C-alpha positions, 0 to 999 in steps of 0.5 A, spaced: 500 500 499 503 506 497 503 512 503 507 518 502 504 523 498 497 520 498 490 521 501 493 515 506 498 519 508 495 525 510 489 521 513 494 518 518 499 524 519 493 529 519 485 527 520 487 521 525 491 523 530 487 529 530 481 526 531 484 522 537 487 528 540 478 530 540 476 524 542 481 524 548 480 531 550 472 530 549 472 523 553 476 526 559 473 533 560 469 535 566 465 540 566 465 547 562 471 546 557 476 552 556 476 556 552 483 556 549 484 550 549 478 548 545 481 553 540 489 549 540 485 543 540 480 544 534 486 549 531 482 555 532 483 562 534 481 563 541 477 569 538 474 565 533 471 560 538 468 567 542 465 569 536 462 562 534 459 562 541 456 568 541 453 566 533 450 560 538 448 563 545 453 559 547 456 563 556 460 557 557 462 550 553 460 544 555 461 537 551 455 538 546 457 545 545 465 543 544 461 539 537 458 545 535 463 549 535 466 544 531 461 544 526 461 551 525 470 552 525 473 554 520 480 549 520 481 544 516 479 538 522 473 542 523 471 542 516 472 536 515 467 534 521 462 539 517 462 534 511 461 528 514 455 530 518 452 534 511 452 527 508 450 523 514 455 519 517 454 513 513 455 506 516 457 506 507 460 512 503 458 512 496 464 515 491 461 522 491 460 522 499 468 521 500 470 526 494 466 531 498 468 529 505 475 529 503 476 534 497 479 529 492 477 530 485 471 525 483 474 523 477 481 522 479 477 518 486 472 514 480 478 512 476 482 509 483 475 506 485 474 501 477 481 500 478 480 497 485 472 495 483 469 499 490 462 501 488 462 504 496 467 505 501 467 502 508 472 504 514 476 498 512 476 501 504 479 508 505 485 506 507 485 503 500 482 507 497 486 513 499 494 509 498 492 510 491 490 517 490 496 521 490 495 528 493 
């Protein structure tokens, strides 16, 4: 499986660790969340966190509010999360879903899917697919 200079490399080096960091942060947090930590974890400015909180009438950031902020944030991981939600977080993804969520050219994605014989993408087939798409 290719990984260097492929979408798989980006997925393994940028997306997976960030999702793990978010998961640990949320699971270990008690009470209200510190806006500075929220900003750091989501790779946003503290000003942006406060602006999103203001727009959503959030006075203190709880765990549910964290995900509202994540959905509205401008960082790479926030955009990925938002697009995933827009697709409904399905168990199996269409090619169009994957192209949209990961911002991959649909023609390139279709070509790779055709060559691999993939019609729907699952968590099992996603790494194989991403490994074949050059960045």
